[in-house]
C-alpha positions in Angstrom: -92.9 -3.2 57.6 -94.8 -3.9 61.2 -97.1 -1.6 63.0 -98.1 1.0 59.3 -101.5 -0.1 58.3 -104.8 1.8 58.9 -107.0 -0.3 60.4 -109.4 -1.7 57.3 -112.1 0.7 58.4 -112.6 3.3 61.1 -115.6 5.0 63.4 -116.6 7.9 60.7 -116.1 11.2 63.0 -114.9 15.0 62.6 -112.0 14.8 64.2 -110.3 12.1 61.5 -109.2 14.4 57.9 -108.5 12.5 54.8 -105.8 13.8 52.0 -105.9 12.9 48.6 -103.2 14.7 46.8 -102.8 15.2 42.6 -98.8 15.6 42.5 -99.1 19.5 41.4 -99.7 20.5 45.2 -103.3 20.3 45.0 -105.8 18.5 46.5 -109.0 17.1 48.1 -109.3 16.7 51.5 -112.1 16.6 54.2 -113.3 14.9 57.1 -114.5 11.1 58.1 -117.8 12.5 59.1 -118.1 14.3 55.8 -118.3 17.8 57.3 -115.9 20.4 56.1 -114.8 21.9 59.8 -111.6 24.0 57.8 -111.3 26.7 54.9 -108.8 23.9 53.5 -111.1 20.8 53.3 -112.5 21.2 49.6 -113.1 18.2 46.8 -111.2 20.3 44.0 -108.3 22.3 45.6 -105.9 23.2 42.7 -102.1 24.9 42.0 -102.4 27.2 39.1 -98.6 27.3 39.2 -97.3 24.0 40.6 -97.0 24.0 43.4 -97.8 27.8 44.0 -100.7 29.6 43.4 -103.7 27.5 45.2 -106.8 28.0 44.4 -110.3 26.5 45.9 -112.7 25.7 43.1 -115.2 23.0 44.6 -115.7 23.4 47.9 -118.2 20.6 49.0 -121.6 19.4 47.6 -124.9 19.2 49.1 -126.0 15.5 48.7 -129.8 14.2 49.2 -131.8 11.1 48.2 -135.2 11.3 47.1 -137.4 8.9 47.0 -141.4 7.7 47.3 -142.0 11.8 47.4 -139.0 11.9 51.0 -136.2 13.8 51.3 -133.2 12.0 53.0 -129.6 14.4 53.9 -126.7 12.5 52.6 -124.0 15.4 53.5 -123.4 17.3 57.0 -122.6 20.7 57.0 -122.3 23.3 60.2 -123.9 26.7 59.7 -123.1 30.0 62.0 -124.5 30.0 64.8 -125.9 27.2 65.7 -127.2 25.5 62.9 -126.8 21.8 62.0 -127.8 19.7 58.6 -127.0 16.3 59.1 -127.3 13.0 57.4 -129.8 11.1 57.8 -127.9 7.9 58.9 -124.5 9.6 59.3 -121.7 7.6 57.5 -121.3 4.0 59.7 -118.0 3.2 58.6 -115.0 5.0 56.6 -112.4 3.3 54.7 -108.6 4.9 53.7 -107.9 1.9 51.4 -107.2 2.4 48.6 -108.8 5.6 49.1 -111.6 7.5 51.2 -114.6 5.8 51.1 -117.4 6.2 53.3 -120.1 3.6 54.2 -123.6 4.7 55.0 -126.4 1.8 56.1 -129.4 3.0 53.7 -132.9 1.3 53.4 -131.3 -2.2 53.7 -128.7 -1.2 51.4 -124.9 0.1 51.9 -124.5 3.2 49.9 -120.7 3.7 49.4 -119.2 7.3 48.5 -115.8 7.3 47.2 -113.5 10.0 46.9 -109.8 9.9 44.3 -107.9 12.5 42.6 -105.8 11.3 39.6 -102.1 11.8 40.0 -100.9 14.1 37.3 -104.0 16.0 37.2 -106.3 18.6 38.6 -109.1 15.9 38.6 -111.1 14.2 41.0 -113.7 11.5 40.6 -116.5 11.2 43.3 -118.9 8.1 43.0 -122.1 6.9 45.1 -121.9 3.1 44.4 -125.3 1.3 45.7 -125.0 -2.9 47.6 -128.1 -3.1 45.8 -130.0 -1.2 43.0 -133.2 1.2 44.6 -135.8 1.8 41.8 -137.4 5.0 41.8 -134.6 6.6 43.7 -132.4 9.8 42.4 -129.4 10.8 44.2 -129.0 14.4 44.2 -125.8 16.5 44.1 -125.4 20.2 44.6 -122.1 21.2 43.5 -120.8 24.0 45.8 -118.3 26.8 44.6 -116.3 29.1 45.3 -113.1 30.3 43.3 -110.5 31.6 46.0 -107.1 31.5 47.5 -107.0 28.8 49.5 -106.1 30.8 52.5 -109.1 33.2 52.0 -112.6 32.9 52.7 -115.4 33.3 49.9 -118.6 35.5 50.2 -121.9 36.2 48.3 -121.0 38.7 45.8 -122.6 39.8 42.6 -119.2 39.1 40.5 -119.9 35.5 41.1 -121.0 33.6 38.1 -123.7 31.0 38.9 -124.1 30.0 35.4 -123.4 26.9 33.7 -122.6 26.0 30.1 -123.1 22.8 28.4 -120.8 21.3 26.1 -121.2 18.1 24.9 -121.7 15.8 28.0 -119.4 18.4 30.4 -120.6 21.4 32.0 -118.6 24.3 32.7 -119.2 26.6 35.7 -116.6 29.6 35.7 -117.4 31.7 39.0 -114.8 34.1 38.1 -112.8 34.4 34.6 -109.6 34.8 36.3 -109.4 31.5 37.6 -109.8 28.3 35.4 -113.1 27.3 35.0 -114.2 24.1 36.6 -115.1 21.0 33.9 -118.1 18.3 35.2 -118.4 15.3 34.0 -121.3 12.9 35.3 -124.0 9.9 34.5 -126.8 12.7 35.7 -129.5 15.0 34.4 -128.3 18.4 35.2 -131.0 21.2 36.8 -130.1 24.8 36.9 -131.5 26.8 40.2 -128.4 29.0 40.8 -128.9 30.1 44.5 -126.2 30.7 47.6 -125.8 28.8 50.7 -124.6 31.4 53.5 -122.8 30.8 55.9 -121.1 27.5 56.3 -118.7 27.5 59.7 -115.6 25.8 59.7 -114.6 24.5 63.9 -111.2 24.1 63.3 -110.7 27.9 62.5 -112.9 29.1 65.2 -110.8 26.8 67.2 -107.6 28.3 65.7 -108.7 31.9 66.7 -109.6 32.8 62.8 -112.4 33.7 60.6 -114.8 31.1 60.0 -117.6 31.7 58.2 -118.3 31.6 54.0 -120.5 31.6 51.5 -120.8 28.8 48.7 -122.2 29.4 45.3 -124.2 27.0 44.0 -125.2 26.3 40.4 -127.5 23.9 40.2 -128.2 20.0 40.6 -127.2 16.9 39.3 -129.6 14.4 39.7 -128.3 10.2 39.4 -130.6 7.8 38.6 -130.2 5.1 41.6 -131.8 2.0 39.6 -128.2 2.8 37.8 -125.4 0.6 39.3 -122.9 4.0 40.2 -123.0 7.4 39.8 -120.1 8.8 38.9 -118.9 12.7 39.0 -116.2 13.6 37.2 -114.6 17.4 38.5 -111.6 19.6 37.0 -109.7 22.3 36.5 -110.1 23.2 32.9 -106.8 23.0 31.1 -105.4 21.8 27.7 -104.3 18.1 29.4 -108.0 17.8 31.7 -109.6 18.6 28.3 -107.6 16.1 26.6 -107.9 13.2 29.3 -112.1 14.2 29.3 -112.7 14.4 25.7 -115.6 12.4 23.9 -116.0 9.5 27.1 -118.8 9.1 29.3 -118.1 9.5 33.1 -117.9 5.6 33.7 -115.3 5.4 31.3 -113.5 8.6 32.9 -114.4 6.8 36.4 -113.2 3.2 35.3 -109.9 4.8 34.0 -108.9 6.8 36.8 -109.9 3.9 39.0 -107.2 1.8 37.1 -104.2 3.8 37.1 -104.7 5.0 40.6 -104.8 1.3 42.2 -101.6 0.4 40.4 -100.1 3.8 41.4 -100.7 3.0 44.9 -100.1 -0.7 44.6 -96.4 -0.3 43.6 -95.5 1.0 46.5 -94.2 -1.1 49.6 -96.3 0.0 52.3 -98.7 2.5 53.3 -96.4 5.3 55.0 -94.2 5.1 51.6 -97.3 6.1 50.1 -98.4 8.4 52.4 -94.6 9.9 52.1 -95.1 10.5 48.5 -97.9 12.5 48.8 -95.8 15.2 49.6 -93.6 14.9 46.5 -94.8 17.3 43.8 -94.1 19.6 41.1 -91.9 22.7 40.3 -91.5 23.4 37.0 -89.6 20.5 35.2 -88.3 18.9 38.5 -90.0 18.7 41.8 -89.7 19.6 45.3 -91.7 18.5 48.7 -94.6 20.4 49.9 -93.8 20.9 54.0 -97.2 20.1 55.2 -101.3 19.6 53.9 -103.5 21.4 54.0 -101.5 25.1 54.2 -98.2 24.8 53.9 -95.6 25.1 50.8 -92.2 24.3 49.7 -89.6 25.1 52.6 -86.4 24.8 52.4 -85.8 23.6 56.4 -88.4 21.3 55.8 -87.6 20.4 52.6 -84.0 19.2 53.2 -85.2 17.2 56.9 -88.0 15.4 54.9 -85.7 14.7 51.6 -83.6 12.2 53.9 -87.0 10.3 54.4 -89.2 10.9 51.7 -86.1 10.1 48.8 -83.1 8.8 50.1 -84.2 6.1 52.6 -86.9 5.0 50.0 -83.8 5.0 47.5 -85.7 7.5 44.9 -82.4 9.2 44.3 -83.1 10.4 40.9 -86.5 12.7 42.3 -83.5 13.6 45.3 -81.4 14.5 42.6 -83.9 16.6 41.0 -84.6 18.5 44.0 -81.2 19.2 45.5 -79.8 20.5 41.7 -83.4 22.8 41.7 -82.5 24.4 45.4 -78.5 24.6 44.1 -79.1 27.5 42.0 -80.9 29.7 44.9 -77.8 29.4 47.0 -77.0 33.1 47.7 -74.5 34.3 49.8 -73.8 30.7 51.3 -77.7 30.7 52.5 -81.2 28.8 50.7 -84.5 30.2 51.1 -86.5 28.7 54.2 -89.6 29.6 52.2 -91.0 30.3 48.7 -93.9 31.7 48.8 -97.6 30.2 47.7 -98.1 33.8 45.7 -95.3 32.8 43.1 -94.5 37.2 42.5 -93.5 37.6 46.3 -89.7 36.8 46.8 -88.1 33.9 48.6 -87.4 34.5 52.3 -83.7 34.1 53.4 -84.2 33.9 57.3 -82.6 30.1 58.0 -79.3 29.5 59.3 -79.6 26.1 59.5 -81.4 24.8 56.4 -78.4 25.2 54.0 -76.8 22.8 56.4 -79.5 20.4 56.0 -78.8 20.5 52.3 -75.0 19.9 52.5 -76.6 17.1 54.5 -78.2 15.4 51.8 -76.2 16.4 49.0 -73.5 14.3 51.1 -75.7 11.7 51.7 -76.7 11.0 48.0 -73.3 11.3 47.0 -72.7 8.2 49.2 -75.7 6.5 47.9 -75.5 6.9 44.3 -72.9 9.3 43.6 -71.1 7.4 40.8 -74.1 6.9 38.9 -74.7 10.5 38.6 -73.6 12.3 35.8 -70.2 14.4 36.4 -72.0 18.0 35.9 -74.9 17.0 38.4 -72.4 16.0 40.5 -70.3 18.7 40.2 -73.2 20.9 40.5 -74.3 19.7 44.0 -71.0 19.9 45.3 -70.2 23.0 44.2 -73.7 24.6 46.3 -72.7 22.7 49.2 -69.0 24.2 48.8 -70.7 27.8 48.6 -72.6 27.3 51.8 -70.1 26.4 53.7 -67.6 29.1 52.3 -70.4 31.6 52.6 -71.0 30.9 56.2 -67.2 31.0 57.1 -67.1 34.2 55.4 -70.2 35.7 57.0 -73.6 36.2 55.8 -77.0 38.0 56.2 -78.4 37.9 60.1 -75.1 37.7 62.0 -73.6 34.2 60.5 -70.8 33.9 60.5 -67.5 31.4 61.8 -65.5 32.3 65.2 -62.3 31.2 65.7 -63.5 29.0 67.9 -64.4 27.1 65.0 -68.3 27.1 65.4 -71.1 28.7 64.1 -72.6 32.3 65.5 -76.0 33.5 64.2 -79.1 35.7 64.7 -79.9 39.3 65.2 -83.1 40.8 67.2 -86.0 40.3 65.5 -85.1 37.4 63.0 -85.8 33.9 63.8 -82.9 31.7 62.0 -83.4 28.2 63.6 -86.0 25.6 63.2 -87.6 27.3 66.9 -88.8 29.8 64.7 -92.1 31.3 66.0 -92.7 34.9 65.6 -95.5 37.2 66.9 -95.6 40.9 64.9 -91.9 41.9 65.9 -91.7 39.5 68.8 -89.7 36.4 68.6 -90.5 34.0 71.1 -87.4 31.4 71.3 -84.8 34.0 69.5 -81.5 31.5 70.3 -79.1 34.2 69.3 -75.6 33.3 69.3 -74.0 29.5 69.1 -77.2 27.1 69.1 -76.6 23.6 69.7 -78.1 21.7 66.5 -76.6 24.5 64.3 -73.1 23.5 65.7 -73.8 19.9 64.9 -74.9 20.9 61.5 -72.1 23.1 60.6 -69.9 20.3 62.1 -71.2 17.8 60.1 -71.0 19.6 56.9 -67.2 20.4 57.6 -66.8 16.4 57.2 -68.7 15.9 54.6 -66.6 18.4 52.5 -63.6 16.8 54.0 -64.8 13.2 52.9 -65.6 14.9 49.5 -61.9 15.9 49.4 -61.6 19.6 50.4 -59.4 20.6 53.4 -61.6 21.4 56.4 -60.1 18.7 58.8 -57.8 21.2 60.7 -61.3 23.2 61.1 -63.3 20.5 61.8 -61.1 19.3 65.0 -60.7 22.9 66.3 -64.8 23.3 66.5 -65.0 19.7 67.9 -62.5 20.5 70.7 -64.4 23.8 71.0 -67.8 22.2 71.2 -66.6 19.7 74.1 -65.3 22.4 76.1 -68.1 24.7 75.9 -71.2 23.2 75.2 -71.2 20.3 78.3 -73.8 21.3 80.9 -72.8 18.1 83.2 -75.9 16.2 84.3 -78.3 18.8 82.5 -76.7 17.4 79.0 -75.6 20.1 76.8 -76.4 24.5 76.5 -79.0 25.2 74.1 -77.5 28.4 73.5 -73.5 29.1 74.2 -72.8 32.9 73.7 -75.7 34.1 73.9 -76.4 37.2 72.3 -73.3 37.3 71.3 -72.2 37.9 74.8 -69.1 35.4 75.6 -69.7 33.0 78.0 -73.1 33.8 78.2 -75.4 30.7 78.6 -79.0 29.1 77.8 -79.5 26.2 80.0 -83.0 25.5 78.9 -83.6 21.6 78.1 -84.4 21.6 74.7 -84.5 18.2 72.6 -81.7 20.4 70.0 -79.1 19.1 71.2 -80.4 15.7 70.3 -78.6 16.0 66.7 -75.5 16.9 68.5 -75.3 13.4 70.4 -76.1 10.8 67.5 -78.9 12.4 65.9 -76.9 13.4 62.8 -74.0 11.0 60.7 -71.1 12.7 63.3 -71.7 12.6 66.9 -69.7 15.6 68.4 -68.9 13.4 71.5 -67.6 10.0 72.7 -69.9 7.4 72.9 -70.3 7.5 76.5 -71.3 10.6 77.0 -74.1 10.8 74.1 -75.7 7.6 76.0 -76.1 9.7 79.0 -77.8 13.1 77.2 -79.9 10.4 75.6 -81.1 9.0 78.4 -81.8 12.1 80.1 -83.9 13.5 77.1 -85.7 10.0 77.3 -86.4 10.4 81.0 -87.7 14.2 80.3 -89.0 14.5 77.0 -90.2 11.9 75.5 -93.9 11.0 75.1 -95.4 8.7 72.7 -96.0 11.1 70.0 -91.9 12.2 70.2 -90.1 14.9 72.2 -91.3 17.8 74.2 -89.8 21.0 72.5 -88.7 22.6 76.1 -88.7 20.3 79.8 -91.9 20.4 82.1 -90.0 22.0 85.2 -88.4 25.1 82.8 -89.4 28.9 83.2 -92.2 29.2 79.8 -93.3 25.7 80.4 -96.5 25.4 78.1 -98.6 21.9 78.4 -101.4 22.6 75.6 -101.3 23.8 72.3 -104.3 25.4 71.7 -106.0 28.9 71.4 -105.9 31.8 68.6 -102.8 32.7 67.2 -101.1 34.2 70.3 -101.7 31.5 72.3 -100.4 28.9 69.9 -97.6 30.7 68.8 -96.2 31.2 72.3 -96.8 27.5 73.0 -95.0 26.5 69.8 -92.1 25.2 71.0 -92.2 26.3 74.6 -93.1 22.6 75.4 -95.1 21.4 72.0 -94.2 17.9 71.0 -92.6 17.6 67.6 -93.3 14.4 65.8 -90.0 14.6 63.8 -88.2 14.7 66.8 -88.8 11.5 66.8 -86.2 10.6 64.5 -83.4 11.6 65.2 -83.9 10.7 69.4 -84.4 7.0 68.1 -81.6 7.7 65.9 -79.4 8.8 68.9 -80.6 6.2 71.2 -79.7 3.2 68.8 -76.3 4.3 67.9 -75.6 5.3 71.8 -76.2 2.0 72.3 -73.8 0.1 69.3 -76.6 0.2 66.8 -77.2 -3.7 67.6 -80.0 -5.6 67.0 -80.7 -6.0 70.2 -81.1 -1.8 70.3 -83.0 -1.7 67.5 -85.5 -4.5 68.3 -86.0 -2.7 71.6 -86.0 1.0 70.2 -88.4 -0.3 67.8 -90.8 -1.7 70.6 -90.2 1.5 72.9 -90.7 4.1 70.4 -91.4 3.6 67.3 -94.3 1.6 67.5 -95.9 3.9 69.8 -95.6 7.1 67.5 -97.1 4.6 64.4 -100.4 4.3 66.0 -100.8 7.8 65.7 -101.0 7.0 62.0 -104.8 5.8 62.5 -105.7 9.5 64.6 -106.1 13.0 63.2 -104.4 13.2 59.8 -105.1 9.4 58.8 -102.4 7.9 57.4 -99.6 10.7 58.1 -98.5 12.2 61.3 -99.5 15.2 62.4 -96.9 18.7 62.6 -97.4 18.9 66.7 -99.1 17.5 69.9 -99.7 19.0 73.3 -97.3 18.3 76.0 -99.7 16.7 78.4 -101.4 13.6 78.4 -103.0 12.5 76.3 -100.9 14.1 73.6 -103.7 16.0 71.5 -102.2 16.0 67.7 -102.1 19.8 66.3 -101.2 21.8 63.9 -100.9 20.7 60.7 -102.6 17.2 60.2 -100.7 16.1 56.9 -97.1 17.2 58.0 -93.9 16.0 55.5 -90.7 15.6 58.3 -92.8 14.0 60.6 -93.6 10.8 57.7 -90.4 11.5 56.9 -88.3 10.7 59.8 -90.8 7.7 60.1 -89.7 6.2 56.9 -86.0 7.0 57.2 -85.9 5.3 61.2 -87.9 2.3 59.7 -85.6 1.8 56.6 -82.2 3.2 58.2 -82.0 2.9 61.7 -84.0 0.2 62.5 -83.7 -2.0 59.5 -82.2 -5.6 60.2 -78.6 -5.9 59.6 -77.7 -2.1 59.1 -77.4 0.5 62.0 -77.3 4.5 61.8 -74.4 5.3 59.5 -71.6 7.4 60.9 -69.2 10.0 59.2 -65.8 9.7 60.6 -63.4 13.0 61.0 -60.8 12.5 58.0 -57.1 14.2 58.5 -56.5 16.1 56.1 -54.5 19.6 55.7 -55.0 23.0 56.8 -58.4 24.0 55.6 -58.7 27.2 53.4 -62.1 27.8 55.1 -60.2 28.9 58.6 -60.7 32.5 59.2 
């Protein structure tokens, strides 16, 4: 596919970030310069109850070279206040394929450091390879450990055990008895020298207005002879599976298998973007789920179902799609699905989204249309039953004022609750409450009715009533569509803010709610007012409250989150609506690829490398922000590439079917 490959090598800096995931919710991550700038950067971060219970076990390593009585730093760190230790020299190049590799020019040779996470196990390989041997040189690696929740920070304390246990070829580090020990296997000699490295400073955390200093435990030093071809260091969370994988083998043998397995797995993907998308599919129990974003998000309802359309359905991973949807089917409660499972498994799920369940219905409809006959009858029945329970629950009325009204549209909202995807909240203050009848909620609701109609349920009358009400109540003349009608549940109150949410009503979903000519007028308005090379602004530049930059502390960032900040995931429905409003012709597809998709794809070599960021500034140069690896951002590019702009196929549509009186009518 065009435009999605990263450059073969990038200049190393501390703004580009790399990610290696284990398929369990854990990962390794850092910057292309090799310096940790977030509390979430780590060599071994594991999910104790996949994908939840994530903890950092090994944060980093201090690395240096000893030769001829001289010592040269090969790792970089920043300490508080205003003290830095930089590699000599810094890495000259960073390569992302087939996994992260840092090249450093060293005494006429090239030292290449690789980081590879093995899919399916909490295990990471770190290796150093010289282009030619350096006799008499020793590579020294001091592991830096914590053993903390990945949202927290670690500080020196007497409870932390800095010891190391020898178990044959392996070492065991066990800073805290409540967490898995770290298994270490290396072709190196270990010297015990317990110490603390204090006051590491994380620049991105400081910029975000958060605590940004921590201390790490250092049990000792691994000493590798650089006269050997390669220095291999394997780190793993202790457990039955990792013990079995490592048992009786040398570091070289384990490293060779990790490289072979990961080379084969990664080569099986048809494109780097598809491989990036697969990183968000992780284990939950016996099935799978979707991580909303790395490094800090878990599996969220709304994000899961938006992302599933690209990560699974567009890539024909139908088995995974069915697993995920079936797993969520059991969580339907009063028509709602949770918007969030807490990272702490002991915390209850949060039912605070009006649209998550409607996105679920859309995914069920698309899966059944694509693979319905091949699904087991019991699975198909379970999915259809969950979709019906959602629509019936909404029609009958459920939490937070969600209810079907006589006009066939869906009302939602209560003070202090953020129900739509524009869900920023500071304390008790909801930034964009959007109480009433939000435009995209109507689009999702009417699409859900159309899907149930296609499945044989009697929704046609209600659907036609809703379509008629939408056409008369939401049209805002030359300003596109109202963002919310019946604001605060007051009949006739209108919110005319120019926002991108209306995209889902004019072609961004299978069922468009207005005639094609009107859809085109609205899409062109949004292209002129909201489009940027990274997606759409969340608010027009001339609207009250427009905020040009997403920056500062928690208050400043949350206040700007949906007040102009660009969201790349919206590029998907925008491109789909743009193409459909022009008849989904090959010419329209080609123009959309050049004008809209290719500028977004260029972002793959910035920020979260190979991935797409959560947000960006509303104004040029549209600096990326938020989560650097965001599932629905990657997913929508995949969906556009595979479904919307694929040669010979246009965006799918749902036709309203004539049927008898709906059982869902109020």
